[in-house]
PDB file of N, H, CA, C and O in Angstrom:
ATOM      1  N   MET A   1       0.157  -7.302 -10.777  1.00  0.00           N
ATOM      2  CA  MET A   1       0.818  -7.888  -9.558  1.00  0.00           C
ATOM      3  C   MET A   1       0.139  -9.209  -9.114  1.00  0.00           C
ATOM      4  O   MET A   1       0.749 -10.278  -9.103  1.00  0.00           O
ATOM      5  N   PHE A   2      -1.130  -9.077  -8.757  1.00  0.00           N
ATOM      6  H   PHE A   2      -1.626  -8.209  -8.766  1.00  0.00           H
ATOM      7  CA  PHE A   2      -1.785 -10.254  -8.233  1.00  0.00           C
ATOM      8  C   PHE A   2      -2.111 -11.316  -9.217  1.00  0.00           C
ATOM      9  O   PHE A   2      -2.318 -12.480  -8.875  1.00  0.00           O
ATOM     10  N   VAL A   3      -2.155 -10.886 -10.481  1.00  0.00           N
ATOM     11  H   VAL A   3      -1.987  -9.940 -10.759  1.00  0.00           H
ATOM     12  CA  VAL A   3      -2.588 -11.855 -11.560  1.00  0.00           C
ATOM     13  C   VAL A   3      -1.646 -13.072 -11.555  1.00  0.00           C
ATOM     14  O   VAL A   3      -2.099 -14.185 -11.823  1.00  0.00           O
ATOM     15  N   ASP A   4      -0.373 -12.893 -11.263  1.00  0.00           N
ATOM     16  H   ASP A   4      -0.005 -11.989 -11.046  1.00  0.00           H
ATOM     17  CA  ASP A   4       0.581 -13.985 -11.270  1.00  0.00           C
ATOM     18  C   ASP A   4       0.193 -15.031 -10.196  1.00  0.00           C
ATOM     19  O   ASP A   4       0.532 -16.208 -10.316  1.00  0.00           O
ATOM     20  N   ASP A   5      -0.498 -14.593  -9.185  1.00  0.00           N
ATOM     21  H   ASP A   5      -0.774 -13.637  -9.087  1.00  0.00           H
ATOM     22  CA  ASP A   5      -0.794 -15.487  -8.029  1.00  0.00           C
ATOM     23  C   ASP A   5      -2.163 -16.316  -8.279  1.00  0.00           C
ATOM     24  O   ASP A   5      -2.498 -17.241  -7.540  1.00  0.00           O
ATOM     25  N   VAL A   6      -2.859 -15.923  -9.310  1.00  0.00           N
ATOM     26  H   VAL A   6      -2.587 -15.172  -9.910  1.00  0.00           H
ATOM     27  CA  VAL A   6      -4.197 -16.520  -9.552  1.00  0.00           C
ATOM     28  C   VAL A   6      -4.084 -17.621 -10.657  1.00  0.00           C
ATOM     29  O   VAL A   6      -3.588 -17.369 -11.755  1.00  0.00           O
ATOM     30  N   PRO A   7      -4.552 -18.814 -10.327  1.00  0.00           N
ATOM     31  CA  PRO A   7      -4.504 -19.878 -11.313  1.00  0.00           C
ATOM     32  C   PRO A   7      -5.264 -19.558 -12.597  1.00  0.00           C
ATOM     33  O   PRO A   7      -6.228 -18.794 -12.541  1.00  0.00           O
ATOM     34  N   PRO A   8      -4.893 -20.085 -13.708  1.00  0.00           N
ATOM     35  CA  PRO A   8      -5.618 -19.762 -14.985  1.00  0.00           C
ATOM     36  C   PRO A   8      -7.040 -20.298 -14.929  1.00  0.00           C
ATOM     37  O   PRO A   8      -7.351 -21.222 -14.178  1.00  0.00           O
ATOM     38  N   ASN A   9      -7.878 -19.700 -15.732  1.00  0.00           N
ATOM     39  H   ASN A   9      -7.625 -18.949 -16.342  1.00  0.00           H
ATOM     40  CA  ASN A   9      -9.298 -20.121 -15.894  1.00  0.00           C
ATOM     41  C   ASN A   9     -10.141 -20.001 -14.660  1.00  0.00           C
ATOM     42  O   ASN A   9     -11.032 -20.825 -14.453  1.00  0.00           O
ATOM     43  N   VAL A  10      -9.898 -18.987 -13.807  1.00  0.00           N
ATOM     44  H   VAL A  10      -9.174 -18.318 -13.974  1.00  0.00           H
ATOM     45  CA  VAL A  10     -10.742 -18.757 -12.628  1.00  0.00           C
ATOM     46  C   VAL A  10     -11.883 -17.871 -13.129  1.00  0.00           C
ATOM     47  O   VAL A  10     -11.789 -17.195 -14.154  1.00  0.00           O
ATOM     48  N   SER A  11     -12.946 -17.912 -12.364  1.00  0.00           N
ATOM     49  H   SER A  11     -13.023 -18.461 -11.532  1.00  0.00           H
ATOM     50  CA  SER A  11     -14.090 -17.094 -12.674  1.00  0.00           C
ATOM     51  C   SER A  11     -13.808 -15.572 -12.421  1.00  0.00           C
ATOM     52  O   SER A  11     -12.922 -15.189 -11.656  1.00  0.00           O
ATOM     53  N   GLU A  12     -14.589 -14.782 -13.085  1.00  0.00           N
ATOM     54  H   GLU A  12     -15.309 -15.093 -13.706  1.00  0.00           H
ATOM     55  CA  GLU A  12     -14.447 -13.322 -12.921  1.00  0.00           C
ATOM     56  C   GLU A  12     -14.728 -12.960 -11.467  1.00  0.00           C
ATOM     57  O   GLU A  12     -14.086 -12.052 -10.939  1.00  0.00           O
ATOM     58  N   GLU A  13     -15.614 -13.600 -10.837  1.00  0.00           N
ATOM     59  H   GLU A  13     -16.135 -14.338 -11.266  1.00  0.00           H
ATOM     60  CA  GLU A  13     -15.890 -13.279  -9.425  1.00  0.00           C
ATOM     61  C   GLU A  13     -14.689 -13.537  -8.597  1.00  0.00           C
ATOM     62  O   GLU A  13     -14.302 -12.670  -7.813  1.00  0.00           O
ATOM     63  N   ARG A  14     -14.069 -14.679  -8.718  1.00  0.00           N
ATOM     64  H   ARG A  14     -14.383 -15.383  -9.354  1.00  0.00           H
ATOM     65  CA  ARG A  14     -12.899 -15.072  -7.987  1.00  0.00           C
ATOM     66  C   ARG A  14     -11.743 -14.065  -8.244  1.00  0.00           C
ATOM     67  O   ARG A  14     -11.028 -13.674  -7.321  1.00  0.00           O
ATOM     68  N   LEU A  15     -11.587 -13.664  -9.513  1.00  0.00           N
ATOM     69  H   LEU A  15     -12.168 -13.982 -10.263  1.00  0.00           H
ATOM     70  CA  LEU A  15     -10.599 -12.708  -9.894  1.00  0.00           C
ATOM     71  C   LEU A  15     -10.789 -11.326  -9.195  1.00  0.00           C
ATOM     72  O   LEU A  15      -9.858 -10.702  -8.684  1.00  0.00           O
ATOM     73  N   ARG A  16     -12.008 -10.936  -9.221  1.00  0.00           N
ATOM     74  H   ARG A  16     -12.764 -11.442  -9.636  1.00  0.00           H
ATOM     75  CA  ARG A  16     -12.345  -9.710  -8.549  1.00  0.00           C
ATOM     76  C   ARG A  16     -12.126  -9.712  -7.016  1.00  0.00           C
ATOM     77  O   ARG A  16     -11.697  -8.736  -6.400  1.00  0.00           O
ATOM     78  N   THR A  17     -12.451 -10.867  -6.471  1.00  0.00           N
ATOM     79  H   THR A  17     -12.800 -11.660  -6.971  1.00  0.00           H
ATOM     80  CA  THR A  17     -12.295 -11.057  -5.019  1.00  0.00           C
ATOM     81  C   THR A  17     -10.813 -11.039  -4.642  1.00  0.00           C
ATOM     82  O   THR A  17     -10.393 -10.460  -3.640  1.00  0.00           O
ATOM     83  N   THR A  18     -10.035 -11.721  -5.521  1.00  0.00           N
ATOM     84  H   THR A  18     -10.376 -12.191  -6.334  1.00  0.00           H
ATOM     85  CA  THR A  18      -8.476 -11.708  -5.244  1.00  0.00           C
ATOM     86  C   THR A  18      -7.984 -10.351  -5.412  1.00  0.00           C
ATOM     87  O   THR A  18      -7.170  -9.909  -4.600  1.00  0.00           O
ATOM     88  N   ALA A  19      -8.402  -9.634  -6.401  1.00  0.00           N
ATOM     89  H   ALA A  19      -9.063  -9.993  -7.060  1.00  0.00           H
ATOM     90  CA  ALA A  19      -7.905  -8.215  -6.537  1.00  0.00           C
ATOM     91  C   ALA A  19      -8.270  -7.420  -5.336  1.00  0.00           C
ATOM     92  O   ALA A  19      -7.406  -6.727  -4.797  1.00  0.00           O
ATOM     93  N   PHE A  20      -9.458  -7.464  -4.884  1.00  0.00           N
ATOM     94  H   PHE A  20     -10.160  -8.027  -5.321  1.00  0.00           H
ATOM     95  CA  PHE A  20      -9.913  -6.677  -3.664  1.00  0.00           C
ATOM     96  C   PHE A  20      -9.077  -7.092  -2.411  1.00  0.00           C
ATOM     97  O   PHE A  20      -8.693  -6.219  -1.632  1.00  0.00           O
ATOM     98  N   ILE A  21      -8.798  -8.378  -2.209  1.00  0.00           N
ATOM     99  H   ILE A  21      -9.111  -9.086  -2.841  1.00  0.00           H
ATOM    100  CA  ILE A  21      -8.033  -8.837  -1.028  1.00  0.00           C
ATOM    101  C   ILE A  21      -6.596  -8.236  -1.201  1.00  0.00           C
ATOM    102  O   ILE A  21      -6.056  -7.682  -0.244  1.00  0.00           O
ATOM    103  N   GLN A  22      -6.000  -8.337  -2.365  1.00  0.00           N
ATOM    104  H   GLN A  22      -6.439  -8.788  -3.142  1.00  0.00           H
ATOM    105  CA  GLN A  22      -4.695  -7.779  -2.616  1.00  0.00           C
ATOM    106  C   GLN A  22      -4.596  -6.262  -2.323  1.00  0.00           C
ATOM    107  O   GLN A  22      -3.676  -5.765  -1.674  1.00  0.00           O
ATOM    108  N   ALA A  23      -5.586  -5.600  -2.838  1.00  0.00           N
ATOM    109  H   ALA A  23      -6.334  -6.003  -3.366  1.00  0.00           H
ATOM    110  CA  ALA A  23      -5.595  -4.163  -2.587  1.00  0.00           C
ATOM    111  C   ALA A  23      -5.790  -3.778  -1.126  1.00  0.00           C
ATOM    112  O   ALA A  23      -5.154  -2.855  -0.616  1.00  0.00           O
ATOM    113  N   ALA A  24      -6.709  -4.528  -0.448  1.00  0.00           N
ATOM    114  H   ALA A  24      -7.225  -5.278  -0.862  1.00  0.00           H
ATOM    115  CA  ALA A  24      -6.921  -4.293   0.925  1.00  0.00           C
ATOM    116  C   ALA A  24      -5.720  -4.469   1.828  1.00  0.00           C
ATOM    117  O   ALA A  24      -5.558  -3.787   2.841  1.00  0.00           O
ATOM    118  N   THR A  25      -4.883  -5.412   1.423  1.00  0.00           N
ATOM    119  H   THR A  25      -5.015  -5.965   0.600  1.00  0.00           H
ATOM    120  CA  THR A  25      -3.715  -5.744   2.303  1.00  0.00           C
ATOM    121  C   THR A  25      -2.446  -5.038   1.832  1.00  0.00           C
ATOM    122  O   THR A  25      -1.407  -5.247   2.458  1.00  0.00           O
ATOM    123  N   TRP A  26      -2.445  -4.215   0.776  1.00  0.00           N
ATOM    124  H   TRP A  26      -3.289  -4.044   0.267  1.00  0.00           H
ATOM    125  CA  TRP A  26      -1.390  -3.511   0.233  1.00  0.00           C
ATOM    126  C   TRP A  26      -0.660  -2.760   1.234  1.00  0.00           C
ATOM    127  O   TRP A  26       0.546  -2.973   1.364  1.00  0.00           O
ATOM    128  N   PRO A  27      -1.294  -1.845   2.007  1.00  0.00           N
ATOM    129  CA  PRO A  27      -0.624  -1.011   2.998  1.00  0.00           C
ATOM    130  C   PRO A  27       0.113  -1.869   4.006  1.00  0.00           C
ATOM    131  O   PRO A  27       1.229  -1.517   4.390  1.00  0.00           O
ATOM    132  N   ASP A  28      -0.452  -2.974   4.452  1.00  0.00           N
ATOM    133  H   ASP A  28      -1.358  -3.261   4.141  1.00  0.00           H
ATOM    134  CA  ASP A  28       0.315  -3.851   5.411  1.00  0.00           C
ATOM    135  C   ASP A  28       1.573  -4.469   4.709  1.00  0.00           C
ATOM    136  O   ASP A  28       2.603  -4.623   5.365  1.00  0.00           O
ATOM    137  N   PHE A  29       1.513  -4.796   3.494  1.00  0.00           N
ATOM    138  H   PHE A  29       0.676  -4.670   2.962  1.00  0.00           H
ATOM    139  CA  PHE A  29       2.674  -5.393   2.679  1.00  0.00           C
ATOM    140  C   PHE A  29       3.778  -4.462   2.603  1.00  0.00           C
ATOM    141  O   PHE A  29       4.923  -4.812   2.890  1.00  0.00           O
ATOM    142  N   ILE A  30       3.476  -3.247   2.213  1.00  0.00           N
ATOM    143  H   ILE A  30       2.546  -2.962   1.980  1.00  0.00           H
ATOM    144  CA  ILE A  30       4.550  -2.215   1.960  1.00  0.00           C
ATOM    145  C   ILE A  30       5.123  -1.717   3.282  1.00  0.00           C
ATOM    146  O   ILE A  30       6.216  -1.151   3.288  1.00  0.00           O
ATOM    147  N   ARG A  31       4.459  -1.898   4.346  1.00  0.00           N
ATOM    148  H   ARG A  31       3.571  -2.358   4.341  1.00  0.00           H
ATOM    149  CA  ARG A  31       4.960  -1.451   5.714  1.00  0.00           C
ATOM    150  C   ARG A  31       6.300  -2.069   5.989  1.00  0.00           C
ATOM    151  O   ARG A  31       7.185  -1.443   6.573  1.00  0.00           O
ATOM    152  N   SER A  32       6.451  -3.365   5.542  1.00  0.00           N
ATOM    153  H   SER A  32       5.733  -3.873   5.068  1.00  0.00           H
ATOM    154  CA  SER A  32       7.760  -4.002   5.866  1.00  0.00           C
ATOM    155  C   SER A  32       8.483  -4.462   4.624  1.00  0.00           C
ATOM    156  O   SER A  32       9.490  -5.161   4.735  1.00  0.00           O
ATOM    157  N   ALA A  33       8.009  -4.099   3.441  1.00  0.00           N
ATOM    158  H   ALA A  33       7.190  -3.532   3.351  1.00  0.00           H
ATOM    159  CA  ALA A  33       8.761  -4.503   2.208  1.00  0.00           C
ATOM    160  C   ALA A  33      10.027  -3.657   2.089  1.00  0.00           C
ATOM    161  O   ALA A  33       9.983  -2.430   2.177  1.00  0.00           O
ATOM    162  N   PRO A  34      11.129  -4.323   1.891  1.00  0.00           N
ATOM    163  CA  PRO A  34      12.446  -3.581   1.877  1.00  0.00           C
ATOM    164  C   PRO A  34      12.581  -2.627   0.718  1.00  0.00           C
ATOM    165  O   PRO A  34      13.369  -1.685   0.806  1.00  0.00           O
ATOM    166  N   ALA A  35      11.859  -2.818  -0.357  1.00  0.00           N
ATOM    167  H   ALA A  35      11.219  -3.583  -0.429  1.00  0.00           H
ATOM    168  CA  ALA A  35      12.004  -1.871  -1.456  1.00  0.00           C
ATOM    169  C   ALA A  35      11.296  -0.513  -1.168  1.00  0.00           C
ATOM    170  O   ALA A  35      11.516   0.462  -1.886  1.00  0.00           O
ATOM    171  N   TYR A  36      10.518  -0.468  -0.201  1.00  0.00           N
ATOM    172  H   TYR A  36      10.339  -1.261   0.382  1.00  0.00           H
ATOM    173  CA  TYR A  36       9.795   0.814   0.127  1.00  0.00           C
ATOM    174  C   TYR A  36      10.440   1.518   1.233  1.00  0.00           C
ATOM    175  O   TYR A  36      11.086   0.902   2.081  1.00  0.00           O
ATOM    176  N   SER A  37      10.286   2.819   1.257  1.00  0.00           N
ATOM    177  H   SER A  37       9.761   3.319   0.568  1.00  0.00           H
ATOM    178  CA  SER A  37      10.870   3.706   2.359  1.00  0.00           C
ATOM    179  C   SER A  37       9.809   4.647   2.807  1.00  0.00           C
ATOM    180  O   SER A  37       8.857   4.916   2.075  1.00  0.00           O
ATOM    181  N   SER A  38       9.958   5.169   4.035  1.00  0.00           N
ATOM    182  H   SER A  38      10.732   4.950   4.630  1.00  0.00           H
ATOM    183  CA  SER A  38       8.997   6.141   4.601  1.00  0.00           C
ATOM    184  C   SER A  38       9.470   7.508   4.192  1.00  0.00           C
ATOM    185  O   SER A  38      10.652   7.853   4.206  1.00  0.00           O
ATOM    186  N   ASP A  39       8.392   8.306   3.804  1.00  0.00           N
ATOM    187  H   ASP A  39       7.432   8.025   3.793  1.00  0.00           H
ATOM    188  CA  ASP A  39       8.624   9.664   3.394  1.00  0.00           C
ATOM    189  C   ASP A  39       7.870  10.544   4.418  1.00  0.00           C
ATOM    190  O   ASP A  39       6.826  10.186   4.963  1.00  0.00           O
ATOM    191  N   GLY A  40       8.442  11.637   4.615  1.00  0.00           N
ATOM    192  H   GLY A  40       9.290  11.928   4.172  1.00  0.00           H
ATOM    193  CA  GLY A  40       7.934  12.673   5.572  1.00  0.00           C
ATOM    194  C   GLY A  40       8.511  12.541   6.950  1.00  0.00           C
ATOM    195  O   GLY A  40       9.149  11.539   7.274  1.00  0.00           O
ATOM    196  N   PRO A  41       8.285  13.582   7.795  1.00  0.00           N
ATOM    197  CA  PRO A  41       8.891  13.540   9.139  1.00  0.00           C
ATOM    198  C   PRO A  41       8.178  12.585  10.043  1.00  0.00           C
ATOM    199  O   PRO A  41       7.211  11.934   9.649  1.00  0.00           O
ATOM    200  N   ASN A  42       8.673  12.500  11.296  1.00  0.00           N
ATOM    201  H   ASN A  42       9.459  13.030  11.616  1.00  0.00           H
ATOM    202  CA  ASN A  42       8.147  11.648  12.340  1.00  0.00           C
ATOM    203  C   ASN A  42       8.035  10.187  11.825  1.00  0.00           C
ATOM    204  O   ASN A  42       6.991   9.550  11.969  1.00  0.00           O
ATOM    205  N   GLY A  43       9.113   9.681  11.234  1.00  0.00           N
ATOM    206  H   GLY A  43       9.961  10.197  11.117  1.00  0.00           H
ATOM    207  CA  GLY A  43       9.132   8.308  10.729  1.00  0.00           C
ATOM    208  C   GLY A  43       8.145   8.034   9.597  1.00  0.00           C
ATOM    209  O   GLY A  43       7.709   6.902   9.385  1.00  0.00           O
ATOM    210  N   GLY A  44       7.806   9.106   8.877  1.00  0.00           N
ATOM    211  H   GLY A  44       8.160  10.025   9.049  1.00  0.00           H
ATOM    212  CA  GLY A  44       6.841   8.989   7.765  1.00  0.00           C
ATOM    213  C   GLY A  44       5.378   9.038   8.223  1.00  0.00           C
ATOM    214  O   GLY A  44       4.477   8.773   7.427  1.00  0.00           O
ATOM    215  N   ASN A  45       5.139   9.365   9.457  1.00  0.00           N
ATOM    216  H   ASN A  45       5.871   9.581  10.104  1.00  0.00           H
ATOM    217  CA  ASN A  45       3.780   9.450   9.971  1.00  0.00           C
ATOM    218  C   ASN A  45       3.120  10.825   9.734  1.00  0.00           C
ATOM    219  O   ASN A  45       1.919  10.981   9.954  1.00  0.00           O
ATOM    220  N   LYS A  46       3.862  11.762   9.312  1.00  0.00           N
ATOM    221  H   LYS A  46       4.838  11.635   9.134  1.00  0.00           H
ATOM    222  CA  LYS A  46       3.330  13.097   8.898  1.00  0.00           C
ATOM    223  C   LYS A  46       3.773  13.333   7.452  1.00  0.00           C
ATOM    224  O   LYS A  46       4.863  12.958   7.020  1.00  0.00           O
ATOM    225  N   PRO A  47       2.873  13.965   6.755  1.00  0.00           N
ATOM    226  CA  PRO A  47       3.259  14.247   5.333  1.00  0.00           C
ATOM    227  C   PRO A  47       4.376  15.228   5.188  1.00  0.00           C
ATOM    228  O   PRO A  47       4.423  16.206   5.934  1.00  0.00           O
ATOM    229  N   PRO A  48       5.278  15.018   4.269  1.00  0.00           N
ATOM    230  CA  PRO A  48       6.309  15.991   3.969  1.00  0.00           C
ATOM    231  C   PRO A  48       5.699  17.338   3.550  1.00  0.00           C
ATOM    232  O   PRO A  48       4.579  17.375   3.041  1.00  0.00           O
ATOM    233  N   ASN A  49       6.386  18.379   3.750  1.00  0.00           N
ATOM    234  H   ASN A  49       7.296  18.349   4.164  1.00  0.00           H
ATOM    235  CA  ASN A  49       5.876  19.736   3.435  1.00  0.00           C
ATOM    236  C   ASN A  49       6.182  20.113   1.933  1.00  0.00           C
ATOM    237  O   ASN A  49       6.830  21.109   1.613  1.00  0.00           O
ATOM    238  N   THR A  50       5.655  19.222   1.070  1.00  0.00           N
ATOM    239  H   THR A  50       5.128  18.413   1.331  1.00  0.00           H
ATOM    240  CA  THR A  50       5.786  19.433  -0.330  1.00  0.00           C
ATOM    241  C   THR A  50       4.505  19.174  -1.034  1.00  0.00           C
ATOM    242  O   THR A  50       3.649  18.495  -0.466  1.00  0.00           O
ATOM    243  N   PRO A  51       4.288  19.675  -2.270  1.00  0.00           N
ATOM    244  CA  PRO A  51       2.982  19.344  -2.984  1.00  0.00           C
ATOM    245  C   PRO A  51       2.919  17.910  -3.366  1.00  0.00           C
ATOM    246  O   PRO A  51       1.819  17.416  -3.615  1.00  0.00           O
ATOM    247  N   GLU A  52       4.005  17.199  -3.435  1.00  0.00           N
ATOM    248  H   GLU A  52       4.898  17.600  -3.233  1.00  0.00           H
ATOM    249  CA  GLU A  52       3.893  15.821  -3.817  1.00  0.00           C
ATOM    250  C   GLU A  52       3.221  14.918  -2.747  1.00  0.00           C
ATOM    251  O   GLU A  52       2.776  13.805  -3.027  1.00  0.00           O
ATOM    252  N   ALA A  53       3.174  15.451  -1.533  1.00  0.00           N
ATOM    253  H   ALA A  53       3.536  16.355  -1.306  1.00  0.00           H
ATOM    254  CA  ALA A  53       2.601  14.658  -0.483  1.00  0.00           C
ATOM    255  C   ALA A  53       1.124  14.270  -0.741  1.00  0.00           C
ATOM    256  O   ALA A  53       0.684  13.219  -0.274  1.00  0.00           O
ATOM    257  N   SER A  54       0.379  15.074  -1.451  1.00  0.00           N
ATOM    258  H   SER A  54       0.736  15.927  -1.830  1.00  0.00           H
ATOM    259  CA  SER A  54      -0.977  14.886  -1.643  1.00  0.00           C
ATOM    260  C   SER A  54      -1.199  14.294  -3.053  1.00  0.00           C
ATOM    261  O   SER A  54      -2.364  14.079  -3.386  1.00  0.00           O
ATOM    262  N   GLN A  55      -0.304  14.039  -3.825  1.00  0.00           N
ATOM    263  H   GLN A  55       0.643  14.213  -3.555  1.00  0.00           H
ATOM    264  CA  GLN A  55      -0.414  13.503  -5.253  1.00  0.00           C
ATOM    265  C   GLN A  55      -0.415  11.967  -5.105  1.00  0.00           C
ATOM    266  O   GLN A  55       0.459  11.366  -4.479  1.00  0.00           O
ATOM    267  N   ASN A  56      -1.418  11.395  -5.702  1.00  0.00           N
ATOM    268  H   ASN A  56      -2.128  11.883  -6.211  1.00  0.00           H
ATOM    269  CA  ASN A  56      -1.515   9.946  -5.854  1.00  0.00           C
ATOM    270  C   ASN A  56      -1.040   9.605  -7.260  1.00  0.00           C
ATOM    271  O   ASN A  56      -1.806   9.780  -8.207  1.00  0.00           O
ATOM    272  N   ILE A  57       0.129   9.148  -7.430  1.00  0.00           N
ATOM    273  H   ILE A  57       0.751   9.005  -6.660  1.00  0.00           H
ATOM    274  CA  ILE A  57       0.718   8.872  -8.715  1.00  0.00           C
ATOM    275  C   ILE A  57       0.775   7.413  -9.015  1.00  0.00           C
ATOM    276  O   ILE A  57       1.491   7.001  -9.929  1.00  0.00           O
ATOM    277  N   GLY A  58       0.043   6.606  -8.276  1.00  0.00           N
ATOM    278  H   GLY A  58      -0.538   6.940  -7.534  1.00  0.00           H
ATOM    279  CA  GLY A  58       0.076   5.142  -8.456  1.00  0.00           C
ATOM    280  C   GLY A  58       1.212   4.507  -7.853  1.00  0.00           C
ATOM    281  O   GLY A  58       1.628   4.883  -6.758  1.00  0.00           O
ATOM    282  N   TYR A  59       1.747   3.556  -8.502  1.00  0.00           N
ATOM    283  H   TYR A  59       1.408   3.250  -9.392  1.00  0.00           H
ATOM    284  CA  TYR A  59       2.849   2.737  -7.869  1.00  0.00           C
ATOM    285  C   TYR A  59       4.215   3.163  -8.499  1.00  0.00           C
ATOM    286  O   TYR A  59       5.173   2.391  -8.444  1.00  0.00           O
ATOM    287  N   LYS A  60       4.309   4.386  -9.096  1.00  0.00           N
ATOM    288  H   LYS A  60       3.531   5.013  -9.141  1.00  0.00           H
ATOM    289  CA  LYS A  60       5.593   4.771  -9.637  1.00  0.00           C
ATOM    290  C   LYS A  60       6.603   5.113  -8.557  1.00  0.00           C
ATOM    291  O   LYS A  60       7.797   5.110  -8.855  1.00  0.00           O
ATOM    292  N   ASP A  61       6.213   5.408  -7.323  1.00  0.00           N
ATOM    293  H   ASP A  61       5.243   5.410  -7.080  1.00  0.00           H
ATOM    294  CA  ASP A  61       7.126   5.689  -6.281  1.00  0.00           C
ATOM    295  C   ASP A  61       7.249   4.469  -5.290  1.00  0.00           C
ATOM    296  O   ASP A  61       6.405   3.572  -5.303  1.00  0.00           O
ATOM    297  N   PHE A  62       8.238   4.463  -4.500  1.00  0.00           N
ATOM    298  H   PHE A  62       8.923   5.192  -4.489  1.00  0.00           H
ATOM    299  CA  PHE A  62       8.278   3.411  -3.534  1.00  0.00           C
ATOM    300  C   PHE A  62       8.341   4.017  -2.147  1.00  0.00           C
ATOM    301  O   PHE A  62       9.169   3.628  -1.323  1.00  0.00           O
ATOM    302  N   PHE A  63       7.439   4.993  -1.889  1.00  0.00           N
ATOM    303  H   PHE A  63       6.767   5.309  -2.558  1.00  0.00           H
ATOM    304  CA  PHE A  63       7.260   5.611  -0.588  1.00  0.00           C
ATOM    305  C   PHE A  63       6.041   4.859   0.097  1.00  0.00           C
ATOM    306  O   PHE A  63       5.105   4.443  -0.586  1.00  0.00           O
ATOM    307  N   ARG A  64       6.086   4.712   1.374  1.00  0.00           N
ATOM    308  H   ARG A  64       6.846   5.050   1.929  1.00  0.00           H
ATOM    309  CA  ARG A  64       5.022   4.109   2.127  1.00  0.00           C
ATOM    310  C   ARG A  64       3.753   4.958   2.282  1.00  0.00           C
ATOM    311  O   ARG A  64       2.634   4.460   2.403  1.00  0.00           O
ATOM    312  N   HIS A  65       4.022   6.362   2.270  1.00  0.00           N
ATOM    313  H   HIS A  65       4.932   6.767   2.172  1.00  0.00           H
ATOM    314  CA  HIS A  65       2.835   7.259   2.519  1.00  0.00           C
ATOM    315  C   HIS A  65       2.077   6.798   3.716  1.00  0.00           C
ATOM    316  O   HIS A  65       0.856   6.657   3.656  1.00  0.00           O
ATOM    317  N   LYS A  66       2.757   6.557   4.803  1.00  0.00           N
ATOM    318  H   LYS A  66       3.749   6.672   4.852  1.00  0.00           H
ATOM    319  CA  LYS A  66       2.161   6.048   5.967  1.00  0.00           C
ATOM    320  C   LYS A  66       0.968   6.958   6.460  1.00  0.00           C
ATOM    321  O   LYS A  66       0.000   6.497   7.066  1.00  0.00           O
ATOM    322  N   TYR A  67       1.118   8.244   6.157  1.00  0.00           N
ATOM    323  H   TYR A  67       1.904   8.619   5.665  1.00  0.00           H
ATOM    324  CA  TYR A  67       0.147   9.242   6.629  1.00  0.00           C
ATOM    325  C   TYR A  67      -1.127   9.079   5.831  1.00  0.00           C
ATOM    326  O   TYR A  67      -2.134   9.670   6.220  1.00  0.00           O
ATOM    327  N   TRP A  68      -1.167   8.303   4.715  1.00  0.00           N
ATOM    328  H   TRP A  68      -0.349   7.823   4.399  1.00  0.00           H
ATOM    329  CA  TRP A  68      -2.324   8.002   3.973  1.00  0.00           C
ATOM    330  C   TRP A  68      -3.021   6.766   4.501  1.00  0.00           C
ATOM    331  O   TRP A  68      -4.251   6.713   4.487  1.00  0.00           O
ATOM    332  N   HIS A  69      -2.308   5.804   4.952  1.00  0.00           N
ATOM    333  H   HIS A  69      -1.309   5.847   4.964  1.00  0.00           H
ATOM    334  CA  HIS A  69      -2.845   4.423   5.126  1.00  0.00           C
ATOM    335  C   HIS A  69      -3.221   4.026   6.547  1.00  0.00           C
ATOM    336  O   HIS A  69      -4.337   3.555   6.763  1.00  0.00           O
ATOM    337  N   PHE A  70      -2.332   4.195   7.523  1.00  0.00           N
ATOM    338  H   PHE A  70      -1.425   4.577   7.347  1.00  0.00           H
ATOM    339  CA  PHE A  70      -2.665   3.461   8.755  1.00  0.00           C
ATOM    340  C   PHE A  70      -2.036   4.199   9.946  1.00  0.00           C
ATOM    341  O   PHE A  70      -1.076   4.953   9.788  1.00  0.00           O
ATOM    342  N   ILE A  71      -2.561   3.978  11.065  1.00  0.00           N
ATOM    343  H   ILE A  71      -3.341   3.365  11.193  1.00  0.00           H
ATOM    344  CA  ILE A  71      -2.103   4.409  12.338  1.00  0.00           C
ATOM    345  C   ILE A  71      -1.967   3.179  13.194  1.00  0.00           C
ATOM    346  O   ILE A  71      -2.936   2.439  13.366  1.00  0.00           O
ATOM    347  N   ASN A  72      -0.834   2.948  13.718  1.00  0.00           N
ATOM    348  H   ASN A  72      -0.047   3.549  13.578  1.00  0.00           H
ATOM    349  CA  ASN A  72      -0.664   1.836  14.701  1.00  0.00           C
ATOM    350  C   ASN A  72      -0.984   2.240  16.069  1.00  0.00           C
ATOM    351  O   ASN A  72      -0.420   3.203  16.589  1.00  0.00           O
ATOM    352  N   ILE A  73      -1.895   1.517  16.690  1.00  0.00           N
ATOM    353  H   ILE A  73      -2.353   0.735  16.268  1.00  0.00           H
ATOM    354  CA  ILE A  73      -2.277   1.812  18.068  1.00  0.00           C
ATOM    355  C   ILE A  73      -2.065   0.440  18.837  1.00  0.00           C
ATOM    356  O   ILE A  73      -2.645  -0.579  18.461  1.00  0.00           O
ATOM    357  N   PRO A  74      -1.254   0.453  19.872  1.00  0.00           N
ATOM    358  CA  PRO A  74      -1.064  -0.763  20.611  1.00  0.00           C
ATOM    359  C   PRO A  74      -2.385  -1.305  21.239  1.00  0.00           C
ATOM    360  O   PRO A  74      -3.202  -0.530  21.735  1.00  0.00           O
ATOM    361  N   VAL A  75      -2.562  -2.566  21.209  1.00  0.00           N
ATOM    362  H   VAL A  75      -1.898  -3.196  20.806  1.00  0.00           H
ATOM    363  CA  VAL A  75      -3.630  -3.255  21.866  1.00  0.00           C
ATOM    364  C   VAL A  75      -3.401  -3.343  23.346  1.00  0.00           C
ATOM    365  O   VAL A  75      -2.380  -3.872  23.785  1.00  0.00           O
ATOM    366  N   GLN A  76      -4.348  -2.825  24.144  1.00  0.00           N
ATOM    367  H   GLN A  76      -5.177  -2.395  23.788  1.00  0.00           H
ATOM    368  CA  GLN A  76      -4.149  -2.858  25.583  1.00  0.00           C
ATOM    369  C   GLN A  76      -4.809  -4.067  26.197  1.00  0.00           C
ATOM    370  O   GLN A  76      -4.742  -4.257  27.412  1.00  0.00           O
TER     371      GLN A  76
END
């Protein structure tokens, strides 16, 4: 995914840094990406009551798995 965004002939360090940044922001990206949907009850904030909820199968599914990634807390 991220390799398309990196110019050719960059250093290994730059490539690793880019990969880290992409991975770190992935949950934020999929939160609003139209191809992804929330799984589980309570808007996807609780895991569904199935064995699949705890399986990490990589990027084969298009569920947000919000219960894995983030909790939104309003800033006061």
